[in-house]
C-alpha positions in Angstrom: -19.7 3.7 1.1 -20.0 1.8 -2.2 -17.2 -0.2 -3.8 -15.8 2.7 -5.9 -15.8 5.0 -2.9 -13.9 2.3 -0.9 -11.2 2.2 -3.6 -10.9 6.0 -3.4 -10.7 5.9 0.4 -7.9 3.3 0.1 -6.0 5.4 -2.5 -6.2 8.4 -0.3 -4.3 6.4 2.4 -1.7 4.9 0.1 1.8 5.8 1.3 4.2 2.9 1.0 2.4 1.9 -2.2 3.4 5.2 -3.8 6.7 6.1 -2.1 8.2 2.8 -0.9 8.8 4.4 2.5 7.5 3.3 5.8 7.2 5.9 8.5 7.8 4.8 12.1 7.1 1.0 11.8 4.7 0.1 14.6 1.5 -1.9 15.3 0.0 0.9 17.4 -2.3 2.2 14.7 -3.7 -1.2 13.7 -4.1 -2.1 17.3 -6.2 1.0 17.9 -8.3 0.4 14.8 -9.0 -3.2 15.8 -9.9 -2.2 19.3 -12.6 0.1 18.0 -13.8 -2.7 15.7 -14.1 -5.1 18.7 -10.8 -7.0 18.1 -12.1 -9.2 15.3 -8.7 -10.9 14.9 -9.4 -12.9 18.0 -12.6 -14.5 16.6 -10.8 -17.3 14.7 -7.8 -19.5 14.8 -4.7 -18.4 12.8 -1.8 -19.8 10.8 0.6 -16.8 10.3 3.0 -17.0 7.4 6.1 -15.0 6.6 9.3 -15.6 4.5 11.4 -13.8 1.9 10.0 -16.0 -0.9 7.4 -18.7 -1.1 4.9 -17.4 1.5 2.2 -16.8 -1.2 2.4 -20.4 -2.5 2.8 -21.8 1.0 -0.3 -19.9 2.2 -2.4 -21.1 -0.7 -1.3 -24.7 -0.1 -2.1 -24.4 3.6 -5.5 -23.0 2.6 -6.4 -25.8 0.3 -5.3 -28.5 2.8 -7.5 -26.9 5.5 -10.4 -26.7 3.1 -10.0 -30.4 2.2 -10.5 -31.1 5.9 -13.9 -29.4 5.7 -13.0 -26.1 7.5 -14.2 -22.7 6.4 -10.9 -20.9 5.7 -10.1 -17.2 5.3 -7.0 -16.2 3.4 -5.3 -12.8 3.5 -2.5 -12.1 1.1 -0.7 -9.2 -0.7 -0.1 -7.7 -3.1 -2.9 -8.5 -5.5 -2.4 -9.2 -9.2 -5.5 -7.8 -10.9 -8.1 -6.9 -8.3 -7.7 -5.7 -4.7 -10.5 -8.1 -3.6 -8.1 -11.0 -4.3 -6.3 -10.1 -1.0 -9.3 -11.2 1.1 -10.7 -14.6 0.3 -13.0 -17.2 2.0 -12.7 -20.8 0.8 -10.7 -19.6 -2.2 -13.2 -17.0 -3.4 -12.5 -13.2 -3.3 -14.7 -11.1 -1.1 -17.7 -9.6 -2.9 -17.7 -5.9 -3.8 -20.6 -5.1 -1.4 -18.9 -6.9 1.5 -15.6 -5.3 0.6 -17.2 -1.8 0.7 -18.9 -2.6 4.0 -15.7 -3.8 5.7 -13.7 -0.8 4.4 -16.5 1.6 5.5 -16.3 0.0 9.0 -12.6 0.7 9.1 -13.1 4.3 7.9 -15.6 4.8 10.7 -13.1 3.3 13.2 -10.5 5.7 11.9 -12.6 8.6 13.0 -13.5 7.1 16.4 -9.9 6.1 17.1 -8.4 9.3 15.8 -5.6 7.5 13.9 -4.5 7.7 10.3 -4.0 4.2 9.0 -2.0 3.2 6.0 -3.5 1.4 2.9 -2.2 -1.9 4.3 -3.5 -1.3 7.7 -6.9 -0.6 6.3 -6.9 -3.8 4.2 -5.7 -5.8 7.2 -8.4 -4.5 9.5 -11.0 -5.0 6.8 -9.9 -8.6 6.3 -10.1 -9.4 10.0 -13.5 -7.8 10.3 -14.8 -9.8 7.3 -13.4 -13.1 8.5 -15.1 -12.5 11.9 -18.4 -11.5 10.3 -18.3 -14.4 7.9 -17.5 -16.8 10.7 -14.4 -18.4 9.3 -13.0 -21.2 11.4 -9.3 -20.5 10.6 -7.5 -17.8 8.7 -4.2 -18.1 6.9 -2.6 -14.7 7.3 0.3 -13.7 5.0 2.7 -11.1 6.3 3.0 -8.0 4.2 6.6 -7.2 4.9 9.2 -8.8 7.2 7.1 -9.6 10.3 7.7 -8.0 13.7 6.2 -4.6 12.9 3.9 -5.8 10.2 0.2 -4.8 10.5 -0.8 -8.5 10.5 1.4 -9.2 13.6 -1.5 -8.5 16.0 -2.8 -12.0 15.7 -2.1 -14.8 18.2 -1.4 -17.7 15.9 -1.8 -21.4 16.5 1.0 -21.9 14.0 3.7 -19.4 12.9 5.4 -20.3 9.6 8.8 -18.9 8.2 9.3 -20.2 4.7 12.9 -19.0 4.1 15.3 -16.1 4.6 17.0 -14.1 1.9 18.1 -10.5 1.5 15.2 -8.3 0.7 13.7 -5.1 2.1 17.2 -4.4 3.5 16.3 -0.7 3.6 14.1 -1.7 6.6 15.9 -4.6 8.2 19.3 -5.0 6.7 22.0 -5.5 5.9 22.5 -9.2 6.9 20.4 -12.4 6.8 20.5 -12.3 10.6 18.7 -9.0 10.7 16.1 -10.2 8.2 15.6 -13.4 10.3 15.2 -11.4 13.5 12.4 -9.4 12.0 10.6 -12.4 10.6 11.0 -14.3 13.8 8.8 -11.7 15.4 5.6 -13.5 14.4 6.5 -16.5 16.7 4.4 -16.1 19.8 4.0 -17.9 23.1 1.9 -21.0 22.8 2.2 -21.4 19.0 4.1 -24.1 17.0 6.8 -22.6 14.8 7.4 -24.1 11.4 10.8 -23.2 10.1 11.5 -23.8 6.4 14.9 -22.0 6.4 17.7 -24.5 6.7 20.6 -22.1 7.3 21.9 -23.4 10.7 23.5 -20.0 11.4 20.0 -18.5 11.8 18.6 -21.3 14.0 19.3 -19.6 17.3 17.4 -16.5 16.2 14.2 -18.5 15.8 14.9 -20.6 18.9 15.1 -17.4 21.0 11.5 -16.6 20.4 8.9 -18.1 22.8 6.9 -20.9 21.3 5.4 -24.3 22.4 7.4 -26.2 19.8 9.7 -25.5 16.8 9.8 -27.9 13.8 12.6 -27.4 11.3 12.9 -28.5 7.7 15.7 -31.1 7.4 15.0 -32.3 11.0 11.3 -32.9 11.8 10.2 -32.7 8.2 11.7 -32.6 4.7 11.3 -33.4 1.0 12.5 -36.9 0.3 11.9 -36.9 -3.4 11.0 -34.1 -5.8 10.9 -34.5 -9.6 9.3 -33.0 -12.6 5.9 -34.2 -13.6 3.5 -33.2 -16.3 1.9 -30.0 -15.1 3.8 -29.7 -11.8 5.9 -31.8 -9.4 5.7 -35.3 -8.0 7.0 -35.3 -4.4 7.5 -37.4 -1.3 7.3 -35.6 2.0 8.4 -37.0 5.3 7.5 -35.6 8.7 8.0 -36.8 12.2 4.4 -37.9 12.1 3.9 -39.6 8.7 5.2 -40.3 5.2 3.4 -38.7 2.2 4.3 -40.5 -0.9 3.4 -39.8 -4.6 1.9 -36.4 -4.0 1.2 -34.3 -7.1 1.6 -30.6 -6.8 0.1 -28.6 -9.8 2.8 -25.9 -9.5 6.0 -25.6 -11.5 9.5 -25.5 -9.9 11.4 -27.7 -7.5 11.0 -25.0 -4.8 7.3 -25.9 -4.7 8.3 -29.2 -3.1 9.9 -27.2 -0.2 6.8 -25.0 0.1 4.5 -28.1 0.2 6.6 -29.7 2.9 6.3 -26.5 5.0 2.6 -26.4 4.4 2.0 -30.0 5.4 4.1 -29.6 8.5 2.0 -26.4 9.4 -1.3 -28.2 8.9 -0.1 -31.2 10.9 0.8 -28.8 13.7 -2.6 -27.1 13.5 -4.4 -30.4 13.9 -1.8 -32.0 16.2 -1.7 -35.2 14.2 -0.7 -36.8 10.9 -3.0 -36.0 7.9 -5.0 -38.5 5.8 -3.1 -39.0 2.5 -6.3 -38.9 0.4 -7.3 -35.6 2.1 -3.9 -34.2 1.3 -4.1 -35.3 -2.3 -7.6 -33.7 -2.6 -6.3 -30.4 -1.1 -3.2 -30.3 -3.4 -5.3 -30.9 -6.5 -7.1 -27.6 -5.9 -4.0 -25.4 -5.5 -3.9 -22.5 -7.8 -1.2 -19.8 -7.7 -1.7 -17.1 -10.4 1.4 -15.2 -11.4 3.8 -17.7 -9.9 5.4 -19.6 -12.8 2.0 -19.7 -14.4 1.7 -20.9 -17.9 -0.8 -18.7 -19.7 -0.1 -19.5 -23.4 1.3 -22.1 -25.7 2.9 -21.7 -29.2 4.6 -19.5 -28.2 4.9 -20.7 -24.6 4.1 -17.7 -22.3 5.0 -17.9 -18.6 4.3 -15.3 -15.8 6.4 -15.2 -12.6 6.3 -12.5 -10.0 9.9 -13.0 -8.9 11.0 -9.5 -7.7 14.2 -10.0 -5.7 17.4 -11.8 -6.5 16.6 -15.0 -4.6 13.2 -15.3 -6.3 14.7 -14.5 -9.7 17.3 -17.1 -9.3 14.6 -19.8 -8.6 12.6 -18.4 -11.5 15.4 -18.7 -14.0 16.4 -22.1 -12.8 12.9 -23.4 -13.4 12.7 -21.7 -16.8 16.0 -23.0 -18.1 15.9 -26.4 -16.5 12.3 -27.5 -16.7 11.3 -25.8 -20.0 13.3 -26.4 -23.1 11.7 -24.6 -26.1 12.9 -25.4 -29.6 13.1 -21.7 -30.4 14.3 -18.6 -28.8 13.9 -17.3 -25.2 12.4 -13.9 -24.8 12.3 -12.0 -21.5 9.8 -9.2 -20.6 11.0 -7.5 -17.5 10.0 -4.6 -15.3 10.8 -3.7 -11.7 10.2 -1.3 -8.9 12.9 1.0 -7.5 14.5 0.2 -4.1 16.3 -2.9 -5.2 19.6 -3.4 -7.1 18.2 -4.2 -10.6 21.5 -5.6 -11.7 21.2 -8.3 -9.0 17.7 -9.3 -10.2 18.7 -9.3 -13.9 21.8 -11.3 -13.1 19.7 -13.9 -11.2 17.3 -14.0 -14.2 20.3 -14.8 -16.4 19.4 -11.9 -18.6 22.3 -12.4 -21.0 21.0 -15.9 -21.9 17.8 -14.6 -23.6 17.8 -13.9 -27.4 15.7 -10.8 -26.8 15.0 -8.7 -23.7 12.1 -6.3 -23.6 12.2 -3.8 -20.7 9.0 -2.1 -19.5 7.9 0.4 -16.9 5.8 -1.3 -14.2 2.3 0.3 -13.5 3.3 1.8 -10.1 4.5 5.2 -8.8 7.6 3.3 -7.6 8.4 1.8 -11.0 11.9 1.9 -12.3 11.9 3.4 -15.8 12.3 1.0 -18.7 15.3 2.8 -20.1 17.2 2.3 -16.8 16.5 -1.4 -16.9 17.6 -1.5 -20.5 20.8 0.3 -19.8 21.7 -2.3 -17.2 20.7 -5.2 -19.4 23.0 -3.9 -22.2 25.9 -3.5 -19.8 25.5 -7.1 -18.8 26.0 -8.3 -22.4 22.5 -8.4 -23.9 22.6 -7.8 -27.6 18.9 -7.3 -28.4 17.3 -5.0 -25.9 14.0 -3.2 -26.5 12.1 -0.7 -24.3 8.4 -0.3 -23.9 6.5 2.4 -21.9 3.9 -0.1 -20.7 3.6 -3.7 -19.8 0.9 -4.2 -22.4 3.1 -2.8 -25.1 6.0 -5.0 -24.0 3.7 -8.1 -24.2 2.6 -7.1 -27.7 6.2 -6.7 -28.9 7.1 -10.1 -27.5 4.1 -11.8 -29.1 4.6 -10.1 -32.4 8.3 -11.2 -32.6 7.9 -14.7 -31.2 7.3 -17.8 -33.3 5.3 -20.8 -32.2 8.5 -22.5 -31.0 9.7 -19.6 -28.8 9.2 -19.1 -25.0 8.3 -15.8 -23.4 9.0 -15.2 -19.7 7.4 -12.2 -18.0 9.0 -11.4 -14.6 10.5 -8.8 -12.3 7.5 -7.6 -10.4 4.0 -8.7 -9.4 2.8 -5.4 -10.7 4.2 -6.3 -14.1 2.8 -9.8 -13.9 -0.7 -8.5 -12.9 -0.9 -6.1 -15.8 0.4 -8.7 -18.2 -2.1 -11.3 -17.0 -5.0 -9.0 -17.6 -3.8 -8.0 -21.0 -2.8 -11.5 -22.2 -6.3 -12.8 -21.2 -7.7 -10.4 -23.8 -5.2 -11.0 -26.6 -4.2 -14.7 -26.4 -6.4 -17.3 -28.1 
C-alpha cells in the first residue's frame, strides 16, 4: 500500500466524517485491531487529554515541555488542518508518507485478520499507536477525538489524564447537561493515573472524583494562573502549583485562555515527572510551541487571523480575544463557515456577528457542511447589515481580501475545516 492507496482506504472507512453520526459507540473494534497488532499502545507512557475546548493547545504545550526535557515524544491529535499526516507526529514532525502508508497497511491487514470494520478514526488511532511503538517514542500525548469514555483513544493506560474544561458540545451524543458531558470525559481517568482537572465548576467536581485515580489535582486548588497579561506576540504569565512558582513565562499564543491551558500543561508534566520543573527548561519548551489555526495571525495590512472555534464556548473566547486584544484602525470583517449538528445561531452570537462591518458566509469543505446561505440567513436575522455568501472558503477569503484596506482586520472562524482550507489558500495568495 502506498500513500495514495492509504488515503483511499481511509476514505472508504469514513463514516462520522461524512455523516456526523456515530453507530453504537464502543471500544470493542479498536481493542480487537490493537490485539492483532500486538497492543502497541502499551509500549510507551501516555498523557491522555480531553476537554471541550483547549485540548489541542494543551496537548501541544505538553509535547513541547516533554521535548525540552530530552524525551522522544509522540503526539496524536485530530482533526487535521491541511494534511492528514499532521495527526501523527514525533517530536513535532508529521509522520512521513512512507511510514504513514506502512502503518495504515498494517491496520488494513489487522482488519482482515480481526474480522472487524473499523472507522476512519479507529484506523488513524491504531496507525498512530503502531507508529509510536515502531519509532520507540518514550511518551505519547494522546488527544481524545470526541468526549472520552467511548473514544477510540480510550484504550490507553495513562500516567496522567487531563481534562481541560467542560462546556456544551456534542450534546447529540452526551447531552443535554454539563454533568452528562463531564461524565463522558471523566471516563479517561484510570486507576493509578494522576488526574489534572482544568475545569473549575465545583458542581462537576464530584463527577471527576468518582473515577479511580491515584491523585486528582484541580485548577484553583493545587495549581492556577496567578498573573496573565497581553505581551507582544502572546501572553506573559505566572503559574503557581503545589510544587513550584513559574514566573515571567512567555507563551507565544494569543488569548487569555492560553494561560489556563499552560497551567494545565505544566501541572500535567509535573505529575508525569513527579516533581517541579526547571524554569529554564519550561521557558525553552514554551518558546517552541506552535498552534496553527488557533488564533493564528497569518497576514498583516490587513490583519488576517485564523481561529478554529467551532462551538459556542470556543467562539466566545475567540471573539473576546479578537475584540479585546486586537484593535484595528479600520473595519472588522468576519469570514465564517460551519458544520451541521450545532445551533449556528449560538456560534454566531458568541462570535458577536453583529459587531462586524462585513460578514462573509461560506460553505465548509465537508459533506457535513452547513450551506453558506443558511448561515447568511441567520446572520441577517441577528442584525448584520452587510452579509455576503460564497460557495467556497477560497472564494470567501478572496472577497474579504479584495474588500479590505490595510487598516482592516479579517477573522476567519467557525470550523477547523474552514480554517484549514483558508490556511492553504492564504499561503498562496498573501505576500
